[in-house]
C-alpha positions in Angstrom: 95.5 94.7 -128.9 95.1 97.0 -131.7 92.1 95.9 -133.0 90.4 95.9 -129.4 91.8 99.9 -129.2 90.4 100.4 -132.5 86.9 99.0 -131.9 86.7 100.7 -128.6 87.5 104.1 -130.4 85.0 103.5 -132.6 82.3 102.6 -129.9 83.0 105.9 -128.1 82.7 107.8 -131.1 79.4 106.4 -131.9 78.5 106.8 -128.1 79.5 110.3 -128.4 77.5 110.7 -131.5 74.6 109.1 -129.9 74.7 111.5 -126.9 75.0 114.5 -128.9 72.2 113.6 -131.0 70.0 112.7 -127.8 71.0 116.1 -126.2 69.9 117.7 -129.5 66.5 116.1 -129.3 65.9 117.2 -126.0 66.9 120.3 -126.6 64.6 120.7 -129.7 61.6 119.1 -127.3 62.1 121.8 -124.8 61.9 124.4 -127.6 58.7 123.0 -129.0 57.3 122.7 -125.5 58.1 126.6 -125.2 56.2 127.2 -127.9 52.8 125.2 -127.9 50.6 124.2 -124.5 51.6 121.2 -122.5 48.0 120.1 -123.5 49.2 120.1 -126.8 52.7 118.3 -126.3 50.6 115.3 -124.6 48.2 115.0 -127.5 50.9 114.6 -129.9 52.4 112.0 -127.6 48.8 110.1 -127.7 48.5 110.6 -131.5 47.9 107.7 -133.9 50.4 105.9 -136.3 49.2 107.9 -138.7 49.7 111.1 -136.7 45.9 111.8 -136.3 45.4 113.9 -132.6 42.0 112.7 -131.3 39.6 115.5 -130.5 37.8 115.5 -127.2 35.0 116.7 -125.1 36.4 118.2 -121.9 34.8 120.2 -119.2 37.6 122.7 -117.7 37.9 126.5 -116.4 39.0 129.0 -118.6 40.8 132.1 -117.8 41.2 135.0 -120.6 42.9 137.9 -120.1 43.5 141.2 -122.0 45.5 144.3 -121.8 43.2 147.7 -121.3 43.5 150.2 -124.4 46.4 148.0 -125.9 45.5 149.6 -129.2 46.3 152.9 -127.8 49.3 152.1 -126.3 50.7 150.5 -129.5 49.5 153.4 -131.4 51.4 155.7 -129.0 54.7 154.0 -129.0 57.8 152.7 -131.1 57.3 148.8 -132.2 60.3 148.0 -129.8 58.7 149.7 -126.6 55.5 147.6 -127.6 57.0 144.3 -128.2 58.8 144.8 -124.7 56.0 145.7 -122.9 54.1 142.5 -124.4 56.7 140.3 -123.4 57.1 141.2 -120.0 53.5 141.0 -119.4 53.2 138.0 -121.2 56.0 136.2 -118.8 54.8 137.4 -116.0 51.4 136.0 -116.8 52.7 132.6 -117.8 54.6 132.5 -115.0 52.2 132.5 -112.8 49.7 130.5 -114.7 52.1 127.6 -114.4 52.5 127.9 -110.4 48.9 127.5 -110.4 48.8 124.6 -112.8 47.0 126.5 -115.6 48.2 125.5 -119.0 48.6 128.3 -121.4 46.2 127.5 -124.5 47.2 130.5 -126.8 48.5 134.1 -126.8 46.2 135.9 -129.7 47.6 139.7 -129.7 47.5 141.0 -126.3 45.6 138.3 -124.7 46.2 134.9 -123.2 43.8 132.1 -123.1 44.2 129.5 -120.3 42.9 126.1 -119.2 42.6 124.5 -115.7 41.7 120.8 -115.9 41.3 118.8 -113.4 40.4 119.1 -109.3 40.2 122.7 -108.0 40.7 123.9 -111.6 38.0 126.8 -110.6 40.0 127.7 -107.5 43.1 127.6 -109.0 41.7 129.9 -112.1 40.6 132.4 -109.3 43.7 132.3 -107.4 46.3 132.7 -110.8 44.1 135.5 -111.8 44.0 137.7 -108.9 47.7 137.1 -108.1 48.0 138.4 -111.9 45.9 141.5 -111.4 47.9 142.1 -107.9 51.0 141.6 -110.1 50.4 143.8 -112.9 48.7 146.6 -110.7 51.6 147.2 -108.5 54.1 146.4 -111.4 55.9 149.0 -113.4 53.7 148.5 -116.4 51.9 151.4 -119.2 48.6 149.6 -119.2 46.2 147.4 -116.7 44.6 143.9 -117.2 41.0 142.5 -117.1 40.1 138.9 -116.8 37.1 136.4 -117.4 36.7 133.3 -116.3 34.3 130.6 -117.3 33.7 127.0 -116.5 32.3 124.5 -119.3 32.6 122.2 -121.8 34.8 122.5 -124.6 36.1 120.7 -127.9 40.0 120.0 -127.5 41.6 118.9 -130.6 43.6 120.1 -133.9 41.9 122.7 -135.9 43.1 123.8 -139.3 44.4 122.0 -142.5 47.1 119.0 -142.1 49.9 121.0 -142.7 49.3 123.9 -140.2 47.2 122.5 -137.3 46.4 124.7 -134.3 45.8 122.3 -130.8 43.1 124.5 -128.7 40.1 124.4 -127.1 36.9 125.9 -129.1 32.8 126.1 -128.1 31.1 128.3 -126.1 32.9 128.5 -123.1 35.7 129.9 -125.1 33.4 132.7 -126.3 32.0 133.1 -123.0 35.2 133.6 -121.0 36.3 136.0 -123.8 33.3 138.1 -123.3 33.5 138.4 -119.5 37.2 139.4 -120.1 35.8 142.4 -122.6 33.0 143.4 -119.8 35.8 143.8 -116.9 37.4 146.9 -116.1 41.0 147.9 -115.3 42.7 145.6 -112.6 39.3 143.7 -112.7 38.2 139.6 -112.7 34.8 138.8 -113.9 33.5 135.7 -113.4 30.1 133.4 -113.3 28.4 133.5 -110.4 28.8 130.0 -109.3 32.7 130.2 -109.7 32.9 133.6 -107.4 33.8 133.2 -103.3 32.9 135.6 -100.8 35.8 138.2 -102.0 33.7 139.2 -104.7 31.2 141.8 -105.3 27.3 141.0 -105.1 25.9 139.6 -108.0 24.8 141.3 -111.2 23.4 140.6 -114.4 24.7 141.3 -117.9 23.7 140.5 -120.9 26.3 139.0 -123.3 26.3 138.1 -127.2 25.5 134.6 -127.7 22.8 134.3 -124.9 19.2 135.2 -124.7 19.1 135.3 -121.2 21.0 137.9 -118.9 24.2 136.2 -117.4 24.7 136.5 -113.5 28.2 137.5 -112.8 30.5 138.5 -109.6 33.5 141.2 -109.9 36.9 141.0 -108.0 38.8 144.5 -107.9 42.3 144.5 -107.0 
């Protein structure tokens, strides 16, 4: 009986250690997933045995948002005020993007780049953009947002040296989404003509860097 009791206690302690390690791994995974996009997490899962992540050409809809006159706000306020504002407005955007099945690719200063893969990605991006702009406009925020949306092909892969890679998207579609965002006024969403619905203003043509021909766009104001 003493031997059985000793073995039971040994197994119980081992199981407790396994459970503790398992919980720690789950906690670590959640923390990692909060720092990188879900697309990046899935890419790591599919990596080869030597850790190589395959690059792919993907057709997606990209949403690029940016705070209007953020530099001026940052220059006029204390660091803690600026960071608190950024955290609040970023949290708001991420929550809305996730509700519409958008995946945050990266945050660059005061800008957010999100991708909407799969079925109805363009419609989900439009819905998210309008909800974000409305929420910021009617919220207690010192600055407004502008958003650009563009649909097209991107290269999705791990970019950078082996010890510091960033899983992201690159290509002309990324550049175009950023440039449409730059052309948006406060509380405005700018999209390429083919993505717009009836709520958008009539078509206009603008010149953007990287294109020889004018681009047909439509605007939506909150």
